[in-house]
N, CA, C and O atoms as a CHARMM CRD file, in Angstrom:
* protein
*
  340
    1    1 MET  N     33.05200 -55.66700 -51.12200 PROA 1      0.00000
    2    1 MET  CA    31.76000 -55.04400 -50.90900 PROA 1      0.00000
    3    1 MET  C     30.71500 -56.15400 -50.82500 PROA 1      0.00000
    4    1 MET  O     30.70900 -57.08200 -51.63400 PROA 1      0.00000
    5    2 THR  N     29.84600 -56.04400 -49.84700 PROA 2      0.00000
    6    2 THR  CA    28.81600 -57.06000 -49.65200 PROA 2      0.00000
    7    2 THR  C     27.69800 -56.87400 -50.66800 PROA 2      0.00000
    8    2 THR  O     27.59200 -55.83700 -51.32400 PROA 2      0.00000
    9    3 TYR  N     26.86100 -57.91500 -50.78100 PROA 3      0.00000
   10    3 TYR  CA    25.74400 -57.84300 -51.71400 PROA 3      0.00000
   11    3 TYR  C     24.76200 -56.73500 -51.33900 PROA 3      0.00000
   12    3 TYR  O     24.19900 -56.07700 -52.21300 PROA 3      0.00000
   13    4 SER  N     24.56200 -56.53600 -50.05800 PROA 4      0.00000
   14    4 SER  CA    23.61800 -55.49900 -49.63800 PROA 4      0.00000
   15    4 SER  C     24.12300 -54.10600 -50.01300 PROA 4      0.00000
   16    4 SER  O     23.33300 -53.25700 -50.42700 PROA 4      0.00000
   17    5 LEU  N     25.41600 -53.86100 -49.87600 PROA 5      0.00000
   18    5 LEU  CA    25.96000 -52.55700 -50.26700 PROA 5      0.00000
   19    5 LEU  C     25.93400 -52.37400 -51.77900 PROA 5      0.00000
   20    5 LEU  O     25.71800 -51.26700 -52.27100 PROA 5      0.00000
   21    6 SER  N     26.15400 -53.46100 -52.51700 PROA 6      0.00000
   22    6 SER  CA    26.04700 -53.38700 -53.97200 PROA 6      0.00000
   23    6 SER  C     24.61500 -53.06100 -54.38900 PROA 6      0.00000
   24    6 SER  O     24.39500 -52.24800 -55.28600 PROA 6      0.00000
   25    7 ALA  N     23.65600 -53.69200 -53.74300 PROA 7      0.00000
   26    7 ALA  CA    22.25200 -53.41300 -54.04300 PROA 7      0.00000
   27    7 ALA  C     21.88600 -51.98600 -53.65600 PROA 7      0.00000
   28    7 ALA  O     21.12500 -51.32900 -54.36700 PROA 7      0.00000
   29    8 ALA  N     22.41900 -51.49500 -52.53400 PROA 8      0.00000
   30    8 ALA  CA    22.15400 -50.12100 -52.11300 PROA 8      0.00000
   31    8 ALA  C     22.75000 -49.12300 -53.10500 PROA 8      0.00000
   32    8 ALA  O     22.13700 -48.09700 -53.40200 PROA 8      0.00000
   33    9 ALA  N     23.93400 -49.42300 -53.61100 PROA 9      0.00000
   34    9 ALA  CA    24.54800 -48.54300 -54.61900 PROA 9      0.00000
   35    9 ALA  C     23.71800 -48.53700 -55.90300 PROA 9      0.00000
   36    9 ALA  O     23.54200 -47.48800 -56.52300 PROA 9      0.00000
   37   10 CYS  N     23.21200 -49.69200 -56.29900 PROA 10     0.00000
   38   10 CYS  CA    22.33200 -49.74800 -57.47900 PROA 10     0.00000
   39   10 CYS  C     21.04400 -48.96700 -57.23400 PROA 10     0.00000
   40   10 CYS  O     20.52000 -48.32800 -58.14700 PROA 10     0.00000
   41   11 TRP  N     20.53400 -49.01600 -56.00500 PROA 11     0.00000
   42   11 TRP  CA    19.32400 -48.26600 -55.66200 PROA 11     0.00000
   43   11 TRP  C     19.56600 -46.76500 -55.79300 PROA 11     0.00000
   44   11 TRP  O     18.71100 -46.04000 -56.30200 PROA 11     0.00000
   45   12 VAL  N     20.72200 -46.29900 -55.33700 PROA 12     0.00000
   46   12 VAL  CA    21.05400 -44.87100 -55.43600 PROA 12     0.00000
   47   12 VAL  C     21.16900 -44.45400 -56.90600 PROA 12     0.00000
   48   12 VAL  O     20.70100 -43.38100 -57.28700 PROA 12     0.00000
   49   13 ILE  N     21.78800 -45.29600 -57.72400 PROA 13     0.00000
   50   13 ILE  CA    21.90600 -44.99200 -59.15700 PROA 13     0.00000
   51   13 ILE  C     20.52500 -44.96500 -59.79700 PROA 13     0.00000
   52   13 ILE  O     20.23200 -44.07400 -60.59400 PROA 13     0.00000
   53   14 LEU  N     19.66700 -45.93400 -59.45700 PROA 14     0.00000
   54   14 LEU  CA    18.30300 -45.95100 -59.98400 PROA 14     0.00000
   55   14 LEU  C     17.53800 -44.70200 -59.56900 PROA 14     0.00000
   56   14 LEU  O     16.80700 -44.13000 -60.37700 PROA 14     0.00000
   57   15 ALA  N     17.69500 -44.27200 -58.32700 PROA 15     0.00000
   58   15 ALA  CA    17.02100 -43.05900 -57.85200 PROA 15     0.00000
   59   15 ALA  C     17.49300 -41.83600 -58.62800 PROA 15     0.00000
   60   15 ALA  O     16.69100 -40.96300 -58.95700 PROA 15     0.00000
   61   16 ALA  N     18.77700 -41.76900 -58.92000 PROA 16     0.00000
   62   16 ALA  CA    19.30400 -40.63700 -59.68800 PROA 16     0.00000
   63   16 ALA  C     18.77900 -40.63900 -61.11100 PROA 16     0.00000
   64   16 ALA  O     18.46000 -39.58300 -61.65700 PROA 16     0.00000
   65   17 VAL  N     18.68600 -41.81000 -61.71600 PROA 17     0.00000
   66   17 VAL  CA    18.15700 -41.90800 -63.08600 PROA 17     0.00000
   67   17 VAL  C     16.67600 -41.53600 -63.10500 PROA 17     0.00000
   68   17 VAL  O     16.23200 -40.79400 -63.98100 PROA 17     0.00000
   69   18 LEU  N     15.90800 -42.05100 -62.13700 PROA 18     0.00000
   70   18 LEU  CA    14.48100 -41.73000 -62.08400 PROA 18     0.00000
   71   18 LEU  C     14.23200 -40.24600 -61.83600 PROA 18     0.00000
   72   18 LEU  O     13.22000 -39.70700 -62.28300 PROA 18     0.00000
   73   19 ALA  N     15.13500 -39.58900 -61.13500 PROA 19     0.00000
   74   19 ALA  CA    14.97300 -38.16400 -60.86300 PROA 19     0.00000
   75   19 ALA  C     15.18400 -37.31900 -62.11100 PROA 19     0.00000
   76   19 ALA  O     14.68200 -36.19700 -62.18400 PROA 19     0.00000
   77   20 THR  N     15.91000 -37.83100 -63.08700 PROA 20     0.00000
   78   20 THR  CA    16.17900 -37.04700 -64.29300 PROA 20     0.00000
   79   20 THR  C     15.05500 -37.13000 -65.31500 PROA 20     0.00000
   80   20 THR  O     14.98400 -36.30000 -66.22200 PROA 20     0.00000
   81   21 VAL  N     14.17400 -38.12100 -65.18300 PROA 21     0.00000
   82   21 VAL  CA    13.08200 -38.30200 -66.13600 PROA 21     0.00000
   83   21 VAL  C     11.92900 -37.37300 -65.75400 PROA 21     0.00000
   84   21 VAL  O     11.52900 -37.34700 -64.58900 PROA 21     0.00000
   85   22 PRO  N     11.38800 -36.61300 -66.70200 PROA 22     0.00000
   86   22 PRO  CA    10.27700 -35.70600 -66.38100 PROA 22     0.00000
   87   22 PRO  C      9.05900 -36.44700 -65.82900 PROA 22     0.00000
   88   22 PRO  O      8.82600 -37.61000 -66.16100 PROA 22     0.00000
   89   23 SER  N      8.28800 -35.76200 -64.98500 PROA 23     0.00000
   90   23 SER  CA     7.13100 -36.37400 -64.34400 PROA 23     0.00000
   91   23 SER  C      6.01200 -35.36000 -64.19800 PROA 23     0.00000
   92   23 SER  O      6.25500 -34.16800 -64.01100 PROA 23     0.00000
   93   24 ASN  N      4.77200 -35.85300 -64.28700 PROA 24     0.00000
   94   24 ASN  CA     3.60800 -34.97800 -64.11700 PROA 24     0.00000
   95   24 ASN  C      3.21700 -34.79300 -62.65100 PROA 24     0.00000
   96   24 ASN  O      2.56400 -33.80800 -62.30700 PROA 24     0.00000
   97   25 ASP  N      3.60800 -35.72300 -61.79000 PROA 25     0.00000
   98   25 ASP  CA     3.20400 -35.67000 -60.38600 PROA 25     0.00000
   99   25 ASP  C      4.35500 -35.33500 -59.45200 PROA 25     0.00000
  100   25 ASP  O      4.34300 -35.72000 -58.28200 PROA 25     0.00000
  101   26 ASN  N      5.34900 -34.61900 -59.96400 PROA 26     0.00000
  102   26 ASN  CA     6.52500 -34.21200 -59.17100 PROA 26     0.00000
  103   26 ASN  C      7.26500 -35.40000 -58.55900 PROA 26     0.00000
  104   26 ASN  O      7.80900 -35.29600 -57.45900 PROA 26     0.00000
  105   27 HSD  N      7.28500 -36.51600 -59.26400 PROA 27     0.00000
  106   27 HSD  CA     8.05500 -37.70400 -58.89600 PROA 27     0.00000
  107   27 HSD  C      7.52600 -38.43800 -57.67400 PROA 27     0.00000
  108   27 HSD  O      8.25100 -39.26400 -57.11900 PROA 27     0.00000
  109   28 TRP  N      6.29800 -38.18300 -57.22500 PROA 28     0.00000
  110   28 TRP  CA     5.81600 -38.83200 -56.00900 PROA 28     0.00000
  111   28 TRP  C      5.58900 -40.32300 -56.19900 PROA 28     0.00000
  112   28 TRP  O      5.89200 -41.10300 -55.29600 PROA 28     0.00000
  113   29 ARG  N      5.05900 -40.74900 -57.35900 PROA 29     0.00000
  114   29 ARG  CA     4.86400 -42.19000 -57.58300 PROA 29     0.00000
  115   29 ARG  C      6.19500 -42.92100 -57.56000 PROA 29     0.00000
  116   29 ARG  O      6.30100 -44.00700 -56.99100 PROA 29     0.00000
  117   30 ARG  N      7.20200 -42.33600 -58.17100 PROA 30     0.00000
  118   30 ARG  CA     8.53000 -42.95400 -58.15900 PROA 30     0.00000
  119   30 ARG  C      9.11400 -42.96700 -56.75200 PROA 30     0.00000
  120   30 ARG  O      9.79100 -43.91900 -56.36400 PROA 30     0.00000
  121   31 ALA  N      8.85100 -41.91400 -55.99400 PROA 31     0.00000
  122   31 ALA  CA     9.33600 -41.87300 -54.61500 PROA 31     0.00000
  123   31 ALA  C      8.70400 -42.98000 -53.78500 PROA 31     0.00000
  124   31 ALA  O      9.38900 -43.61900 -52.98700 PROA 31     0.00000
  125   32 TYR  N      7.40800 -43.21700 -53.95900 PROA 32     0.00000
  126   32 TYR  CA     6.74700 -44.28700 -53.22200 PROA 32     0.00000
  127   32 TYR  C      7.34300 -45.63900 -53.59400 PROA 32     0.00000
  128   32 TYR  O      7.57500 -46.47500 -52.72100 PROA 32     0.00000
  129   33 ALA  N      7.59300 -45.86300 -54.88800 PROA 33     0.00000
  130   33 ALA  CA     8.19600 -47.13100 -55.31700 PROA 33     0.00000
  131   33 ALA  C      9.60700 -47.28900 -54.74400 PROA 33     0.00000
  132   33 ALA  O      9.98500 -48.37800 -54.31200 PROA 33     0.00000
  133   34 LEU  N     10.37500 -46.21400 -54.74000 PROA 34     0.00000
  134   34 LEU  CA    11.72700 -46.28000 -54.17100 PROA 34     0.00000
  135   34 LEU  C     11.68100 -46.54400 -52.66900 PROA 34     0.00000
  136   34 LEU  O     12.54400 -47.24400 -52.13800 PROA 34     0.00000
  137   35 MET  N     10.68100 -45.98900 -51.97700 PROA 35     0.00000
  138   35 MET  CA    10.54100 -46.24600 -50.54600 PROA 35     0.00000
  139   35 MET  C     10.20900 -47.70700 -50.27700 PROA 35     0.00000
  140   35 MET  O     10.75000 -48.31500 -49.35400 PROA 35     0.00000
  141   36 ILE  N      9.31500 -48.26700 -51.09200 PROA 36     0.00000
  142   36 ILE  CA     8.91800 -49.66000 -50.90700 PROA 36     0.00000
  143   36 ILE  C     10.10000 -50.59200 -51.11100 PROA 36     0.00000
  144   36 ILE  O     10.24900 -51.57700 -50.38700 PROA 36     0.00000
  145   37 VAL  N     10.93600 -50.29100 -52.08600 PROA 37     0.00000
  146   37 VAL  CA    12.11500 -51.11600 -52.34500 PROA 37     0.00000
  147   37 VAL  C     13.23100 -50.79300 -51.35800 PROA 37     0.00000
  148   37 VAL  O     13.97100 -51.68600 -50.94700 PROA 37     0.00000
  149   38 GLY  N     13.35700 -49.53600 -50.97900 PROA 38     0.00000
  150   38 GLY  CA    14.48300 -49.09700 -50.16400 PROA 38     0.00000
  151   38 GLY  C     14.43400 -49.52900 -48.71500 PROA 38     0.00000
  152   38 GLY  O     15.48200 -49.77900 -48.12000 PROA 38     0.00000
  153   39 LEU  N     13.25500 -49.62700 -48.12700 PROA 39     0.00000
  154   39 LEU  CA    13.17900 -49.98500 -46.70900 PROA 39     0.00000
  155   39 LEU  C     13.71600 -51.39400 -46.43800 PROA 39     0.00000
  156   39 LEU  O     14.55600 -51.54800 -45.55200 PROA 39     0.00000
  157   40 PRO  N     13.27000 -52.42500 -47.16100 PROA 40     0.00000
  158   40 PRO  CA    13.87800 -53.74800 -46.91300 PROA 40     0.00000
  159   40 PRO  C     15.37500 -53.76900 -47.23300 PROA 40     0.00000
  160   40 PRO  O     16.14900 -54.46700 -46.57900 PROA 40     0.00000
  161   41 LEU  N     15.76500 -53.00800 -48.23000 PROA 41     0.00000
  162   41 LEU  CA    17.17500 -52.92000 -48.59000 PROA 41     0.00000
  163   41 LEU  C     17.98800 -52.29600 -47.45800 PROA 41     0.00000
  164   41 LEU  O     19.08900 -52.75300 -47.15200 PROA 41     0.00000
  165   42 LEU  N     17.44800 -51.26500 -46.84900 PROA 42     0.00000
  166   42 LEU  CA    18.12700 -50.61000 -45.73100 PROA 42     0.00000
  167   42 LEU  C     18.22500 -51.54300 -44.52100 PROA 42     0.00000
  168   42 LEU  O     19.24700 -51.56700 -43.83500 PROA 42     0.00000
  169   43 ILE  N     17.17900 -52.29700 -44.26600 PROA 43     0.00000
  170   43 ILE  CA    17.21800 -53.28700 -43.18100 PROA 43     0.00000
  171   43 ILE  C     18.28300 -54.33200 -43.46800 PROA 43     0.00000
  172   43 ILE  O     19.00300 -54.75000 -42.56100 PROA 43     0.00000
  173   44 TRP  N     18.38800 -54.75900 -44.72000 PROA 44     0.00000
  174   44 TRP  CA    19.40100 -55.73500 -45.11500 PROA 44     0.00000
  175   44 TRP  C     20.81800 -55.17700 -44.89300 PROA 44     0.00000
  176   44 TRP  O     21.70800 -55.88800 -44.42500 PROA 44     0.00000
  177   45 VAL  N     21.00900 -53.90500 -45.23300 PROA 45     0.00000
  178   45 VAL  CA    22.31500 -53.28200 -45.02900 PROA 45     0.00000
  179   45 VAL  C     22.66200 -53.25800 -43.54000 PROA 45     0.00000
  180   45 VAL  O     23.78600 -53.58700 -43.16200 PROA 45     0.00000
  181   46 TYR  N     21.70400 -52.87200 -42.69400 PROA 46     0.00000
  182   46 TYR  CA    21.94700 -52.87000 -41.25300 PROA 46     0.00000
  183   46 TYR  C     22.28100 -54.28000 -40.75500 PROA 46     0.00000
  184   46 TYR  O     23.20000 -54.46200 -39.95700 PROA 46     0.00000
  185   47 TRP  N     21.54000 -55.25500 -41.22300 PROA 47     0.00000
  186   47 TRP  CA    21.71400 -56.63300 -40.77400 PROA 47     0.00000
  187   47 TRP  C     23.09200 -57.17600 -41.15500 PROA 47     0.00000
  188   47 TRP  O     23.75400 -57.83000 -40.34900 PROA 47     0.00000
  189   48 GLU  N     23.51300 -56.90100 -42.37400 PROA 48     0.00000
  190   48 GLU  CA    24.73400 -57.49800 -42.89500 PROA 48     0.00000
  191   48 GLU  C     26.00100 -56.70700 -42.56100 PROA 48     0.00000
  192   48 GLU  O     27.07300 -57.30000 -42.43800 PROA 48     0.00000
  193   49 ASN  N     25.90200 -55.37900 -42.41000 PROA 49     0.00000
  194   49 ASN  CA    27.09700 -54.54500 -42.28400 PROA 49     0.00000
  195   49 ASN  C     27.23000 -53.82100 -40.95700 PROA 49     0.00000
  196   49 ASN  O     28.29000 -53.26200 -40.67400 PROA 49     0.00000
  197   50 GLY  N     26.20600 -53.81200 -40.15000 PROA 50     0.00000
  198   50 GLY  CA    26.30400 -53.15800 -38.85400 PROA 50     0.00000
  199   50 GLY  C     25.71600 -51.75500 -38.84900 PROA 50     0.00000
  200   50 GLY  O     25.24300 -51.24100 -39.86200 PROA 50     0.00000
  201   51 VAL  N     25.76600 -51.17000 -37.67700 PROA 51     0.00000
  202   51 VAL  CA    25.08000 -49.90000 -37.43500 PROA 51     0.00000
  203   51 VAL  C     25.73300 -48.73100 -38.17000 PROA 51     0.00000
  204   51 VAL  O     25.02900 -47.90900 -38.75600 PROA 51     0.00000
  205   52 TRP  N     27.05500 -48.64100 -38.15100 PROA 52     0.00000
  206   52 TRP  CA    27.71300 -47.45800 -38.71100 PROA 52     0.00000
  207   52 TRP  C     27.53200 -47.36600 -40.21800 PROA 52     0.00000
  208   52 TRP  O     27.24100 -46.28900 -40.74000 PROA 52     0.00000
  209   53 ILE  N     27.69600 -48.45000 -40.90600 PROA 53     0.00000
  210   53 ILE  CA    27.48500 -48.42200 -42.35700 PROA 53     0.00000
  211   53 ILE  C     25.99500 -48.26500 -42.65400 PROA 53     0.00000
  212   53 ILE  O     25.61700 -47.62600 -43.63500 PROA 53     0.00000
  213   54 GLY  N     25.15200 -48.84900 -41.80200 PROA 54     0.00000
  214   54 GLY  CA    23.71200 -48.65400 -41.95400 PROA 54     0.00000
  215   54 GLY  C     23.31200 -47.19500 -41.80100 PROA 54     0.00000
  216   54 GLY  O     22.46100 -46.69700 -42.53900 PROA 54     0.00000
  217   55 LEU  N     23.93000 -46.50700 -40.83700 PROA 55     0.00000
  218   55 LEU  CA    23.64600 -45.07600 -40.66500 PROA 55     0.00000
  219   55 LEU  C     24.13400 -44.25600 -41.85400 PROA 55     0.00000
  220   55 LEU  O     23.49300 -43.27900 -42.24000 PROA 55     0.00000
  221   56 ALA  N     25.26300 -44.64800 -42.43400 PROA 56     0.00000
  222   56 ALA  CA    25.74800 -43.95900 -43.63100 PROA 56     0.00000
  223   56 ALA  C     24.77500 -44.15500 -44.79200 PROA 56     0.00000
  224   56 ALA  O     24.51500 -43.22100 -45.55100 PROA 56     0.00000
  225   57 CYS  N     24.24400 -45.35600 -44.92900 PROA 57     0.00000
  226   57 CYS  CA    23.24900 -45.60700 -45.97800 PROA 57     0.00000
  227   57 CYS  C     21.94100 -44.87900 -45.68000 PROA 57     0.00000
  228   57 CYS  O     21.26400 -44.41500 -46.59800 PROA 57     0.00000
  229   58 THR  N     21.58700 -44.77800 -44.40600 PROA 58     0.00000
  230   58 THR  CA    20.38500 -44.01600 -44.03700 PROA 58     0.00000
  231   58 THR  C     20.55600 -42.54700 -44.40600 PROA 58     0.00000
  232   58 THR  O     19.60600 -41.91000 -44.86000 PROA 58     0.00000
  233   59 ALA  N     21.74000 -42.01000 -44.21800 PROA 59     0.00000
  234   59 ALA  CA    22.00700 -40.62200 -44.61100 PROA 59     0.00000
  235   59 ALA  C     21.90600 -40.47000 -46.13200 PROA 59     0.00000
  236   59 ALA  O     21.40500 -39.45800 -46.62200 PROA 59     0.00000
  237   60 ALA  N     22.37900 -41.46500 -46.87500 PROA 60     0.00000
  238   60 ALA  CA    22.26300 -41.41100 -48.33700 PROA 60     0.00000
  239   60 ALA  C     20.80300 -41.45100 -48.77100 PROA 60     0.00000
  240   60 ALA  O     20.40500 -40.73100 -49.68700 PROA 60     0.00000
  241   61 VAL  N     20.01000 -42.28500 -48.12300 PROA 61     0.00000
  242   61 VAL  CA    18.57600 -42.35500 -48.44200 PROA 61     0.00000
  243   61 VAL  C     17.89800 -41.03400 -48.09300 PROA 61     0.00000
  244   61 VAL  O     17.06600 -40.54700 -48.85900 PROA 61     0.00000
  245   62 ALA  N     18.23900 -40.45500 -46.96100 PROA 62     0.00000
  246   62 ALA  CA    17.64200 -39.17500 -46.56100 PROA 62     0.00000
  247   62 ALA  C     18.02300 -38.06000 -47.53700 PROA 62     0.00000
  248   62 ALA  O     17.23700 -37.14000 -47.76500 PROA 62     0.00000
  249   63 SER  N     19.21200 -38.13900 -48.10800 PROA 63     0.00000
  250   63 SER  CA    19.58900 -37.11300 -49.08000 PROA 63     0.00000
  251   63 SER  C     18.83100 -37.26900 -50.39100 PROA 63     0.00000
  252   63 SER  O     18.58300 -36.28800 -51.09200 PROA 63     0.00000
  253   64 VAL  N     18.46500 -38.49700 -50.71900 PROA 64     0.00000
  254   64 VAL  CA    17.65100 -38.72600 -51.92100 PROA 64     0.00000
  255   64 VAL  C     16.22500 -38.23100 -51.68100 PROA 64     0.00000
  256   64 VAL  O     15.61500 -37.62300 -52.56100 PROA 64     0.00000
  257   65 PHE  N     15.70100 -38.49400 -50.48900 PROA 65     0.00000
  258   65 PHE  CA    14.33000 -38.11200 -50.13600 PROA 65     0.00000
  259   65 PHE  C     14.31200 -36.85200 -49.29100 PROA 65     0.00000
  260   65 PHE  O     13.77000 -36.85400 -48.18700 PROA 65     0.00000
  261   66 ARG  N     14.89300 -35.78700 -49.79200 PROA 66     0.00000
  262   66 ARG  CA    14.94600 -34.54800 -49.01300 PROA 66     0.00000
  263   66 ARG  C     13.55600 -34.03700 -48.65900 PROA 66     0.00000
  264   66 ARG  O     13.28400 -33.77900 -47.48600 PROA 66     0.00000
  265   67 TRP  N     12.67700 -33.88400 -49.63200 PROA 67     0.00000
  266   67 TRP  CA    11.36900 -33.29200 -49.36700 PROA 67     0.00000
  267   67 TRP  C     10.44700 -34.20200 -48.57700 PROA 67     0.00000
  268   67 TRP  O      9.79400 -33.71400 -47.65600 PROA 67     0.00000
  269   68 PRO  N     10.34800 -35.49800 -48.87400 PROA 68     0.00000
  270   68 PRO  CA     9.51000 -36.34300 -48.00800 PROA 68     0.00000
  271   68 PRO  C      9.99300 -36.37700 -46.56300 PROA 68     0.00000
  272   68 PRO  O      9.17800 -36.41900 -45.64000 PROA 68     0.00000
  273   69 VAL  N     11.29900 -36.36000 -46.35600 PROA 69     0.00000
  274   69 VAL  CA    11.81900 -36.32800 -44.98600 PROA 69     0.00000
  275   69 VAL  C     11.45600 -35.00500 -44.31900 PROA 69     0.00000
  276   69 VAL  O     11.10200 -34.98200 -43.14000 PROA 69     0.00000
  277   70 ARG  N     11.54100 -33.91000 -45.06200 PROA 70     0.00000
  278   70 ARG  CA    11.17700 -32.60500 -44.50500 PROA 70     0.00000
  279   70 ARG  C      9.69700 -32.56000 -44.14900 PROA 70     0.00000
  280   70 ARG  O      9.33900 -32.08600 -43.07100 PROA 70     0.00000
  281   71 TYR  N      8.82200 -33.05100 -45.04600 PROA 71     0.00000
  282   71 TYR  CA     7.39200 -33.06900 -44.75900 PROA 71     0.00000
  283   71 TYR  C      7.07600 -33.93800 -43.54500 PROA 71     0.00000
  284   71 TYR  O      6.24600 -33.56300 -42.71700 PROA 71     0.00000
  285   72 ALA  N      7.72500 -35.08700 -43.43100 PROA 72     0.00000
  286   72 ALA  CA     7.50200 -35.95900 -42.27700 PROA 72     0.00000
  287   72 ALA  C      7.95900 -35.28000 -40.99100 PROA 72     0.00000
  288   72 ALA  O      7.28800 -35.38000 -39.96400 PROA 72     0.00000
  289   73 PHE  N      9.09000 -34.59500 -41.04100 PROA 73     0.00000
  290   73 PHE  CA     9.59400 -33.89100 -39.86100 PROA 73     0.00000
  291   73 PHE  C      8.62600 -32.79400 -39.42400 PROA 73     0.00000
  292   73 PHE  O      8.33100 -32.66500 -38.23600 PROA 73     0.00000
  293   74 VAL  N      8.13400 -32.01100 -40.37000 PROA 74     0.00000
  294   74 VAL  CA     7.18600 -30.93500 -40.04300 PROA 74     0.00000
  295   74 VAL  C      5.89200 -31.52300 -39.48800 PROA 74     0.00000
  296   74 VAL  O      5.32000 -30.97800 -38.54500 PROA 74     0.00000
  297   75 TRP  N      5.42600 -32.62700 -40.06300 PROA 75     0.00000
  298   75 TRP  CA     4.19800 -33.25700 -39.60700 PROA 75     0.00000
  299   75 TRP  C      4.36500 -33.78500 -38.17800 PROA 75     0.00000
  300   75 TRP  O      3.48700 -33.59600 -37.33600 PROA 75     0.00000
  301   76 ILE  N      5.49500 -34.44700 -37.91000 PROA 76     0.00000
  302   76 ILE  CA     5.74600 -34.97800 -36.57300 PROA 76     0.00000
  303   76 ILE  C      5.87300 -33.84900 -35.56100 PROA 76     0.00000
  304   76 ILE  O      5.32700 -33.94400 -34.46200 PROA 76     0.00000
  305   77 MET  N      6.58000 -32.78800 -35.91000 PROA 77     0.00000
  306   77 MET  CA     6.72200 -31.66200 -34.98700 PROA 77     0.00000
  307   77 MET  C      5.37800 -30.99300 -34.74100 PROA 77     0.00000
  308   77 MET  O      5.12800 -30.50400 -33.63900 PROA 77     0.00000
  309   78 GLY  N      4.51300 -30.96200 -35.74400 PROA 78     0.00000
  310   78 GLY  CA     3.16800 -30.41100 -35.55300 PROA 78     0.00000
  311   78 GLY  C      2.35200 -31.25600 -34.58900 PROA 78     0.00000
  312   78 GLY  O      1.59800 -30.72600 -33.77300 PROA 78     0.00000
  313   79 LYS  N      2.50800 -32.58700 -34.68600 PROA 79     0.00000
  314   79 LYS  CA     1.79300 -33.46800 -33.76100 PROA 79     0.00000
  315   79 LYS  C      2.33300 -33.33900 -32.34600 PROA 79     0.00000
  316   79 LYS  O      1.56000 -33.37200 -31.38800 PROA 79     0.00000
  317   80 VAL  N      3.62600 -33.19400 -32.19800 PROA 80     0.00000
  318   80 VAL  CA     4.23900 -33.09800 -30.87900 PROA 80     0.00000
  319   80 VAL  C      3.85000 -31.77300 -30.20500 PROA 80     0.00000
  320   80 VAL  O      3.56900 -31.74200 -29.00600 PROA 80     0.00000
  321   81 SER  N      3.83600 -30.69400 -30.97300 PROA 81     0.00000
  322   81 SER  CA     3.52800 -29.39700 -30.37900 PROA 81     0.00000
  323   81 SER  C      2.02200 -29.17000 -30.20500 PROA 81     0.00000
  324   81 SER  O      1.61400 -28.21900 -29.53900 PROA 81     0.00000
  325   82 GLY  N      1.19000 -30.04600 -30.80600 PROA 82     0.00000
  326   82 GLY  CA    -0.24200 -29.92100 -30.64900 PROA 82     0.00000
  327   82 GLY  C     -0.91100 -29.05600 -31.68600 PROA 82     0.00000
  328   82 GLY  O     -2.12600 -28.86100 -31.63400 PROA 82     0.00000
  329   83 ARG  N     -0.14900 -28.53000 -32.63100 PROA 83     0.00000
  330   83 ARG  CA    -0.74800 -27.72600 -33.69200 PROA 83     0.00000
  331   83 ARG  C     -1.31100 -28.65400 -34.76600 PROA 83     0.00000
  332   83 ARG  O     -0.71700 -29.68800 -35.06900 PROA 83     0.00000
  333   84 ALA  N     -2.42200 -28.29600 -35.32300 PROA 84     0.00000
  334   84 ALA  CA    -3.02400 -29.08300 -36.40200 PROA 84     0.00000
  335   84 ALA  C     -2.56800 -28.50300 -37.73800 PROA 84     0.00000
  336   84 ALA  O     -2.87800 -27.35500 -38.05700 PROA 84     0.00000
  337   85 GLU  N     -1.84400 -29.28000 -38.50600 PROA 85     0.00000
  338   85 GLU  CA    -1.39100 -28.82000 -39.82500 PROA 85     0.00000
  339   85 GLU  C     -1.84600 -29.76500 -40.87100 PROA 85     0.00000
  340   85 GLU  O     -1.56900 -29.55800 -42.05300 PROA 85     0.00000
């Protein structure tokens, strides 16, 4: 296992641990911190392991960020269709 995949696995474990701790803001601050750390990590995984493993890691990240991905999708579709949301 490469260093980037090991770091990605640690990131997933950290995300799971952070999700279990109670929060007053519905975990949004933790989500922002995970995004800031996760994006360079995801780029590193793509760089070191190739597209297919990178896509698998992207799917893992999307499963961790279900609601932010859903909100982004709805926002983008609203912009594309011309509706103001």
